All heavy atoms as an XYZ file, in Angstrom:
642
protein
N      19.598      6.912    -24.967
C      20.463      6.155    -23.914
C      21.637      7.172    -23.687
O      22.250      7.623    -24.643
C      20.874      4.941    -24.538
C      21.477      3.952    -23.556
S      20.210      3.301    -22.382
C      21.289      2.546    -21.171
N      22.061      7.266    -22.424
C      23.141      8.214    -22.051
C      24.507      7.602    -22.515
O      24.669      6.356    -22.660
C      22.984      8.312    -20.607
C      22.004      7.430    -20.136
C      21.308      6.804    -21.237
N      25.431      8.493    -22.670
C      26.751      8.052    -23.068
C      27.646      7.842    -21.867
O      28.650      6.978    -21.781
C      27.412      9.003    -24.043
C      26.616      9.077    -25.337
O      26.097      7.939    -25.755
N      26.511     10.220    -25.892
N      27.495      8.610    -20.870
C      28.344      8.589    -19.752
C      28.151      7.395    -18.792
O      26.892      7.091    -18.628
C      28.211      9.878    -18.875
C      28.583     11.083    -19.732
C      29.057      9.908    -17.695
C      28.262     12.402    -19.312
N      29.118      6.828    -18.232
C      28.985      5.608    -17.502
C      28.101      5.717    -16.242
O      27.105      4.856    -16.027
C      30.318      5.032    -16.952
C      30.238      3.638    -16.324
C      31.658      3.178    -15.998
C      31.564      1.843    -15.392
N      32.972      1.355    -15.000
N      28.229      6.849    -15.556
C      27.460      7.084    -14.277
C      25.950      7.342    -14.677
O      25.048      6.958    -13.923
C      28.042      8.143    -13.589
O      27.979      9.414    -14.178
N      25.724      7.943    -15.756
C      24.364      8.179    -16.291
C      23.667      6.868    -16.667
O      22.511      6.663    -16.414
C      24.367      9.221    -17.484
N      24.391      5.967    -17.339
C      23.910      4.628    -17.627
C      23.505      3.990    -16.448
O      22.437      3.329    -16.400
C      24.989      3.857    -18.459
C      25.166      4.358    -19.795
C      26.209      3.522    -20.529
C      26.643      4.050    -21.806
N      27.719      3.180    -22.548
N      24.320      4.039    -15.471
C      24.037      3.290    -14.164
C      22.847      3.870    -13.498
O      21.870      3.105    -12.989
C      25.136      3.436    -13.229
C      24.969      2.620    -11.866
C      26.190      2.759    -10.965
C      25.730      1.937     -9.616
N      26.853      1.991     -8.725
N      22.648      5.166    -13.501
C      21.451      5.887    -12.941
C      20.234      5.381    -13.578
O      19.116      5.155    -13.051
C      21.478      7.402    -13.015
C      22.530      8.105    -12.162
C      22.732      7.680    -10.759
N      21.476      7.514     -9.960
C      21.382      6.910     -8.888
N      22.357      6.214     -8.326
N      20.197      6.825     -8.251
N      20.260      5.258    -14.945
C      19.096      4.711    -15.668
C      18.685      3.308    -15.117
O      17.512      3.118    -15.038
C      19.413      4.789    -17.261
C      18.359      3.864    -17.866
C      19.444      6.187    -17.734
N      19.693      2.474    -15.032
C      19.337      1.127    -14.542
C      18.818      1.118    -13.161
O      17.921      0.352    -12.789
C      20.687      0.234    -14.681
C      21.240      0.004    -16.056
C      22.628     -0.703    -15.876
C      20.278     -0.690    -16.873
N      19.507      1.849    -12.272
C      18.971      1.886    -10.914
C      17.726      2.455    -10.777
O      16.802      1.922     -9.993
C      20.032      2.795    -10.024
C      19.503      3.075     -8.618
C      21.336      2.011    -10.004
N      17.367      3.532    -11.531
C      16.101      4.099    -11.454
C      15.003      3.180    -11.935
O      13.988      3.074    -11.322
C      16.059      5.369    -12.332
O      17.001      6.337    -11.798
C      14.663      6.087    -12.292
N      15.233      2.365    -13.008
C      14.340      1.407    -13.451
C      14.031      0.302    -12.467
O      12.843     -0.104    -12.252
C      14.857      0.767    -14.765
N      14.998     -0.174    -11.686
C      14.863     -1.053    -10.722
C      14.078     -0.546     -9.561
O      13.199     -1.245     -9.084
C      16.310     -1.597    -10.111
C      16.224     -2.781     -9.310
C      17.602     -3.056     -8.730
C      18.230     -4.193     -9.496
N      19.547     -4.643     -8.952
N      14.400      0.596     -9.183
C      13.651      1.297     -8.026
C      12.179      1.485     -8.369
O      11.238      1.232     -7.541
C      14.283      2.533     -7.528
C      15.623      2.313     -6.759
C      16.320      3.618     -6.590
C      15.813      4.365     -5.370
N      16.576      5.594     -5.024
N      11.988      1.930     -9.755
C      10.539      2.231    -10.063
C       9.741      0.869     -9.966
O       8.557      0.869     -9.645
C      10.604      2.705    -11.555
O      11.291      3.931    -11.401
C       9.210      3.032    -12.034
N      10.336     -0.182    -10.526
C       9.619     -1.356    -10.518
C       9.392     -1.938     -9.114
O       8.134     -2.383     -8.879
C      10.450     -2.537    -11.245
N      10.279     -1.755     -8.193
C       9.967     -2.097     -6.748
C       8.949     -1.315     -6.120
O       8.096     -1.806     -5.528
C      11.324     -1.849     -5.977
C      11.163     -2.205     -4.528
C      12.534     -2.077     -3.858
N      12.578     -1.790     -2.418
C      12.401     -0.602     -1.911
N      12.344      0.479     -2.675
N      12.394     -0.456     -0.601
N       9.004      0.128     -6.347
C       7.917      0.826     -5.815
C       6.549      0.627     -6.382
O       5.474      0.570     -5.678
C       8.181      2.422     -6.115
C       9.514      2.897     -5.349
O       9.844      2.242     -4.278
N      10.020      4.004     -5.689
N       6.509      0.326     -7.667
C       5.288     -0.101     -8.387
C       4.709     -1.297     -7.820
O       3.442     -1.394     -7.534
C       5.413     -0.254     -9.817
C       4.239     -0.320    -10.646
C       4.548     -0.236    -12.098
C       3.216     -0.278    -12.876
N       3.522     -0.358    -14.377
N       5.468     -2.208     -7.503
C       4.968     -3.634     -6.959
C       4.418     -3.311     -5.525
O       3.397     -3.934     -5.076
C       6.174     -4.618     -6.912
N       5.133     -2.548     -4.695
C       4.720     -2.262     -3.326
C       3.375     -1.507     -3.397
O       2.295     -1.796     -2.690
C       5.729     -1.436     -2.558
C       6.978     -2.534     -2.354
C       5.224     -1.022     -1.235
C       8.175     -1.748     -1.716
N       3.250     -0.426     -4.252
C       2.009      0.264     -4.288
C       0.847     -0.587     -4.748
O      -0.253     -0.530     -4.202
C       2.092      1.420     -5.382
C       2.760      2.677     -4.795
C       2.727      3.747     -5.891
C       3.510      5.011     -5.508
N       3.617      6.022     -6.512
N       1.189     -1.454     -5.680
C       0.183     -2.436     -6.181
C      -0.383     -3.432     -5.096
O      -1.578     -3.683     -5.023
C       0.702     -3.210     -7.372
O      -0.283     -4.226     -7.825
N       0.562     -3.793     -4.318
C       0.159     -4.731     -3.164
C      -0.719     -3.898     -2.154
O      -1.736     -4.567     -1.628
C       1.500     -5.207     -2.515
C       1.254     -6.227     -1.389
C       2.512     -6.640     -0.663
O       3.632     -6.214     -1.134
O       2.408     -7.415      0.294
N      -0.407     -2.722     -1.932
C      -1.162     -1.922     -1.015
C      -2.592     -1.775     -1.586
O      -3.632     -1.963     -0.813
C      -0.475     -0.527     -0.756
C      -1.547      0.384     -0.003
C       0.728     -0.693      0.105
N      -2.804     -1.388     -2.811
C      -4.029     -1.154     -3.397
C      -4.818     -2.451     -3.369
O      -6.055     -2.537     -3.246
C      -3.926     -0.744     -4.866
C      -3.315      0.727     -5.028
C      -3.261      1.052     -6.482
C      -2.580      2.536     -6.592
N      -2.345      2.791     -8.029
N      -4.158     -3.594     -3.600
C      -4.868     -4.971     -3.664
C      -5.420     -5.258     -2.279
O      -6.606     -5.646     -2.170
C      -3.922     -6.092     -4.079
O      -3.438     -5.730     -5.391
C      -4.559     -7.392     -4.152
N      -4.568     -4.998     -1.257
C      -5.012     -5.265      0.124
C      -6.168     -4.439      0.476
O      -7.206     -4.835      1.030
C      -3.812     -4.941      1.157
C      -2.860     -6.179      1.117
C      -3.500     -7.504      1.685
O      -4.402     -7.501      2.611
O      -3.100     -8.524      1.189
N      -6.135     -3.156      0.118
C      -7.228     -2.254      0.344
C      -8.523     -2.642     -0.409
O      -9.624     -2.729      0.194
C      -6.920     -0.819     -0.072
C      -5.871     -0.231      0.996
C      -8.204      0.111     -0.070
C      -5.270      1.236      0.561
N      -8.400     -3.141     -1.576
C      -9.633     -3.634     -2.298
C     -10.149     -4.847     -1.648
O     -11.365     -4.990     -1.665
C      -9.135     -3.948     -3.813
C      -9.061     -2.742     -4.614
C      -8.653     -3.156     -6.004
C      -8.306     -1.888     -6.858
N      -7.699     -2.313     -8.192
N      -9.231     -5.697     -1.129
C      -9.731     -6.968     -0.425
C     -10.498     -6.573      0.747
O     -11.598     -7.036      1.130
C      -8.522     -7.841     -0.107
C      -8.043     -8.596     -1.093
C      -6.853     -9.544     -0.483
C      -5.973    -10.265     -1.596
N      -4.821    -10.894     -0.897
N      -9.939     -5.660      1.523
C     -10.755     -5.133      2.743
C     -12.004     -4.581      2.417
O     -13.036     -4.850      3.024
C      -9.765     -4.148      3.462
C     -10.441     -3.620      4.736
C     -10.574     -4.391      5.920
C     -11.152     -2.338      4.768
C     -11.220     -3.889      7.021
C     -11.563     -1.765      5.807
C     -11.761     -2.622      6.974
N     -12.018     -3.701      1.426
C     -13.356     -3.008      1.026
C     -14.255     -4.074      0.641
O     -15.570     -3.839      0.785
C     -13.143     -1.962      0.020
C     -12.245     -0.696      0.540
C     -11.959      0.333     -0.585
C     -12.908     -0.017      1.717
N     -13.911     -5.061     -0.109
C     -14.795     -6.116     -0.544
C     -15.480     -6.888      0.565
O     -16.611     -7.133      0.608
C     -14.109     -7.113     -1.461
N     -14.667     -7.120      1.615
C     -15.094     -7.791      2.843
C     -16.126     -6.811      3.537
O     -17.202     -7.285      4.004
C     -14.008     -8.207      3.751
C     -14.528     -8.673      5.167
C     -13.080     -9.263      3.160
N     -15.820     -5.528      3.586
C     -16.675     -4.589      4.180
C     -18.092     -4.608      3.458
O     -19.086     -4.515      4.076
C     -16.096     -3.226      4.338
C     -17.120     -2.106      4.749
C     -14.958     -3.258      5.320
N     -18.025     -4.576      2.115
C     -19.177     -4.466      1.303
C     -20.064     -5.773      1.589
O     -21.255     -5.669      1.568
C     -18.779     -4.374     -0.109
C     -18.390     -3.004     -0.557
C     -19.434     -1.873     -0.465
O     -20.595     -2.247     -0.840
O     -19.197     -0.901      0.103
N     -19.394     -6.843      1.738
C     -20.097     -8.098      1.933
C     -20.872     -8.171      3.332
O     -21.841     -8.921      3.411
C     -19.177     -9.346      1.919
O     -18.373     -9.385      3.067
N     -20.436     -7.308      4.237
C     -21.199     -7.084      5.508
C     -20.720     -8.075      6.573
O     -21.346     -8.165      7.637
N     -19.656     -8.846      6.345
C     -19.222     -9.725      7.394
C     -18.327     -9.141      8.331
O     -17.084     -8.830      7.951
C     -18.469    -10.959      6.572
C     -18.132    -12.073      7.565
O     -18.439    -11.990      8.807
O     -17.479    -13.112      7.133
N     -18.734     -8.686      9.474
C     -17.891     -7.982     10.458
C     -16.751     -8.767     11.004
O     -15.631     -8.178     11.101
C     -18.738     -7.318     11.592
C     -18.029     -6.507     12.514
C     -18.890     -5.545     13.172
C     -18.079     -4.693     14.075
N     -18.420     -3.256     14.097
N     -16.912     -9.962     11.191
C     -15.780    -10.777     11.704
C     -14.688    -10.873     10.715
O     -13.458    -10.722     11.051
C     -16.301    -12.209     12.106
N     -14.988    -11.092      9.463
C     -13.951    -11.302      8.398
C     -13.372     -9.836      8.293
O     -12.176     -9.827      8.022
C     -14.568    -11.733      7.133
N     -14.125     -8.861      8.305
C     -13.498     -7.468      8.189
C     -12.490     -7.118      9.321
O     -11.441     -6.586      9.129
C     -14.604     -6.463      8.205
N     -12.901     -7.515     10.522
C     -11.975     -7.417     11.683
C     -10.723     -8.128     11.537
O      -9.635     -7.770     11.946
C     -12.592     -7.776     12.943
C     -13.517     -6.603     13.596
C     -13.966     -6.910     15.009
C     -14.633     -5.829     15.580
N     -14.978     -6.054     17.033
N     -10.831     -9.330     10.861
C      -9.624    -10.241     10.723
C      -8.844     -9.625      9.585
O      -7.474     -9.837      9.492
C     -10.162    -11.569     10.366
N      -9.376     -9.038      8.515
C      -8.643     -8.504      7.371
C      -8.008     -7.058      7.715
O      -6.910     -6.845      7.128
C      -9.542     -8.276      6.220
C      -8.950     -7.817      4.958
C      -8.026     -8.861      4.231
O      -8.416     -9.979      4.299
N      -7.014     -8.400      3.523
N      -8.569     -6.332      8.697
C      -8.062     -4.921      9.008
C      -6.514     -4.878      9.357
O      -5.805     -4.192      8.783
C      -8.909     -4.366     10.007
C      -8.692     -2.948     10.314
C      -8.754     -1.944      9.351
C      -7.980     -2.577     11.442
C      -8.423     -0.580      9.566
C      -7.625     -1.190     11.683
C      -7.867     -0.258     10.875
N      -6.140     -5.835     10.236
C      -4.658     -5.728     10.659
C      -3.714     -6.010      9.540
O      -2.626     -5.519      9.423
C      -4.573     -6.762     11.743
C      -6.017     -6.988     12.293
C      -6.856     -6.807     11.107
N      -4.153     -6.966      8.592
C      -3.326     -7.365      7.483
C      -3.215     -6.247      6.586
O      -2.064     -5.825      6.152
C      -3.989     -8.534      6.695
O      -4.348     -9.569      7.671
C      -2.920     -9.019      5.646
N      -4.308     -5.451      6.377
C      -4.256     -4.370      5.344
C      -3.364     -3.206      6.041
O      -2.647     -2.587      5.330
C      -5.703     -3.768      5.261
O      -6.530     -4.912      4.772
C      -5.702     -2.633      4.313
N      -3.537     -2.908      7.320
C      -2.787     -1.937      7.999
C      -1.231     -2.243      8.027
O      -0.435     -1.334      7.866
C      -3.203     -1.801      9.458
S      -4.723     -0.828      9.516
N      -0.938     -3.518      8.170
C       0.447     -4.009      8.197
C       1.044     -3.707      6.773
O       2.201     -3.341      6.693
C       0.494     -5.469      8.418
O       1.769     -6.005      8.350
N       0.296     -3.952      5.693
C       0.822     -3.747      4.366
C       1.079     -2.287      4.099
O       2.106     -2.002      3.438
C      -0.266     -4.278      3.266
O      -0.468     -5.722      3.606
C       0.353     -4.192      1.891
N       0.159     -1.396      4.627
C       0.348     -0.023      4.491
C       1.648      0.387      5.227
O       2.411      1.215      4.817
C      -0.947      0.749      4.935
C      -2.069      0.465      4.046
C      -0.663      2.222      5.040
C      -3.487      0.928      4.434
N       1.768     -0.035      6.462
C       2.981      0.277      7.234
C       4.251     -0.189      6.547
O       5.167      0.581      6.685
C       2.883     -0.256      8.604
C       1.720      0.366      9.527
O       1.424      1.528      9.257
O       1.304     -0.243     10.434
N       4.179     -1.266      5.994
C       5.394     -1.771      5.167
C       5.784     -0.795      4.060
O       6.898     -0.535      3.877
C       5.125     -3.221      4.650
S       6.471     -4.004      3.900
N       4.764     -0.408      3.265
C       5.042      0.627      2.311
C       5.604      1.872      2.799
O       6.531      2.444      2.285
C       3.699      0.952      1.584
N       5.315      2.230      4.060
C       5.852      3.527      4.703
C       7.309      3.195      4.973
O       8.205      4.018      4.767
C       5.005      3.880      5.978
C       5.778      4.985      6.718
C       3.612      4.377      5.583
N       7.496      2.067      5.569
C       8.983      1.730      5.962
C       9.901      1.677      4.730
O      11.076      1.904      4.832
C       8.978      0.398      6.828
O       8.677     -0.672      5.879
N       9.318      1.268      3.609
C      10.123      1.214      2.426
C      10.124      2.551      1.626
O      11.001      2.756      0.678
C       9.417      0.212      1.354
C       9.122     -1.089      1.900
C      10.435     -1.960      1.941
C       9.966     -3.430      2.276
N      11.106     -4.147      3.023
N       9.526      3.571      2.220
C       9.652      4.932      1.661
C       8.683      5.075      0.430
O       8.825      6.102     -0.332
N       7.798      4.131      0.192
C       6.813      4.319     -1.000
C       5.682      5.201     -0.579
O       5.377      6.105     -1.536
C       6.323      3.001     -1.361
C       5.369      3.028     -2.505
C       7.437      2.023     -1.803
N       5.171      5.114      0.563
C       4.152      6.071      1.037
C       4.653      7.030      2.204
O       5.573      6.556      2.869
C       2.873      5.233      1.606
C       2.089      4.461      0.564
C       0.897      3.685      1.335
C       1.504      5.307     -0.455
N       4.134      8.118      2.192
C       4.426      9.103      3.345
C       3.644      8.587      4.564
O       2.570      8.038      4.479
C       4.165     10.588      2.955
C       5.153     11.020      1.909
C       4.911     12.494      1.658
C       5.983     13.028      0.738
N       5.919     14.452      0.332
N       4.310      8.992      5.692
C       3.560      8.676      6.934
C       2.130      9.235      7.047
O       1.280      8.449      7.526
C       4.373      9.188      8.132
C       4.188      8.642      9.523
C       5.282      9.063     10.482
C       5.463     10.465     10.605
N       6.331     10.811     11.768
N       1.923     10.475      6.760
C       0.664     11.027      6.890
C      -0.362     10.397      5.930
O      -1.564     10.260      6.226
C       0.536     12.467      6.676
C       1.266     13.276      7.861
O       1.438     12.661      8.939
N       1.481     14.551      7.843
N       0.128     10.055      4.795
C      -0.754      9.440      3.745
C      -1.260      8.057      4.239
O      -2.390      7.704      4.109
C      -0.067      9.263      2.316
O       0.470     10.505      1.988
C      -0.927      8.605      1.251
N      -0.364      7.418      4.803
C      -0.606      6.059      5.406
C      -1.610      6.234      6.539
O      -2.551      5.393      6.633
C       0.541      5.336      5.869
N      -1.351      7.125      7.345
C      -2.305      7.462      8.489
C      -3.655      7.646      8.049
O      -4.711      7.274      8.575
C      -1.797      8.540      9.376
N      -3.760      8.493      7.004
C      -5.080      8.917      6.386
C      -5.794      7.677      5.724
O      -6.960      7.497      5.968
C      -4.833      9.861      5.250
C      -6.115     10.604      4.837
O      -7.136     10.586      5.425
N      -5.889     11.243      3.684
N      -5.034      6.806      5.079
C      -5.682      5.610      4.564
C      -6.172      4.769      5.654
O      -7.296      4.273      5.542
C      -4.646      4.878      3.656
C      -4.389      5.488      2.354
C      -3.390      4.726      1.514
C      -2.940      5.268      0.254
N      -4.077      5.676     -0.729
N      -5.345      4.511      6.612
C      -5.772      3.591      7.652
C      -6.957      4.139      8.412
O      -7.800      3.376      8.925
C      -4.552      3.380      8.756
C      -3.505      2.496      8.090
C      -2.440      1.927      9.099
C      -1.654      3.041      9.722
N      -0.652      2.562     10.652
N      -6.966      5.451      8.541
C      -8.098      6.042      9.390
C      -9.337      5.913      8.519
O     -10.491      5.536      9.144
C      -7.758      7.611      9.526
O      -8.830      8.334     10.047
N      -9.336      6.005      7.272
C     -10.475      5.893      6.424
C     -10.956      4.451      6.445
O     -12.238      4.180      6.668
N     -10.155      3.450      6.505
C     -10.468      2.063      6.505
C     -10.961      1.792      7.972
O     -12.068      0.967      8.030
C      -9.337      1.156      6.329
C      -8.689      1.254      4.834
C      -7.467      0.381      4.841
C      -9.667      0.825      3.833
N     -10.551      2.258      8.921
C     -11.045      2.070     10.430
C     -12.427      2.722     10.469
O     -13.350      2.141     11.106
C     -10.123      2.682     11.403
N     -12.680      3.773      9.868
C     -14.034      4.432      9.949
C     -15.063      3.478      9.209
O     -16.202      3.316      9.701
C     -14.052      5.778      9.157
C     -13.572      6.847      9.999
C     -13.725      8.295      9.345
C     -13.235      9.340     10.037
N     -13.280     10.663      9.328
N     -14.644      2.907      8.136
C     -15.542      1.986      7.407
C     -15.854      0.757      8.239
O     -16.915      0.241      8.251
C     -14.951      1.545      6.044
C     -14.953      2.721      5.030
C     -14.575      2.133      3.606
C     -14.269      3.281      2.604
N     -15.631      4.085      2.336
N     -14.696      0.241      8.928
C     -14.971     -0.866      9.819
C     -15.979     -0.572     10.953
O     -16.864     -1.394     11.181
C     -13.591     -1.312     10.361
C     -13.557     -2.588     11.247
C     -14.081     -3.836     10.471
C     -12.198     -2.763     11.945
N     -15.744      0.575     11.554
C     -16.567      0.952     12.663
C     -18.030      1.218     12.234
O     -18.891      1.159     13.080
C     -15.897      2.031     13.444
C     -14.677      1.874     14.059
O     -14.510      0.613     14.505
N     -13.798      2.775     14.306
N     -18.215      1.682     11.038
C     -19.583      2.110     10.590
C     -20.344      0.752     10.382
O     -21.619      0.971     10.192
C     -19.366      2.848      9.328
N     -19.783     -0.402     10.312
C     -20.535     -1.668     10.021
C     -21.422     -1.888     11.180
O     -22.374     -2.591     11.060
C     -19.525     -2.739      9.808
C     -18.759     -2.657      8.538
S     -17.738     -4.010      8.337
C     -18.747     -5.361      7.960
N     -21.196     -1.329     12.478
C     -21.895     -1.716     13.581
C     -23.268     -1.151     13.551
O     -24.349     -1.477     13.126
C     -21.315     -1.212     14.871
């Protein structure tokens, strides 16, 4: 544990930010897993309904600074390919 007051504060702030980022990343992964499960089931209507929700969650992570813009675009592109391949 640090002795200097500002260093102590940095430890606390970093812990709080790490927890927030971890929660957001976890939410993104969960949404992607839900979408992929729907795609695996073969229900195209349900997949089309789930896709915007998943993309919205990914965009939210970008706005919070957890994911980079290109990473999010890559993830959304891959999910869209899976959705379109169902036809």
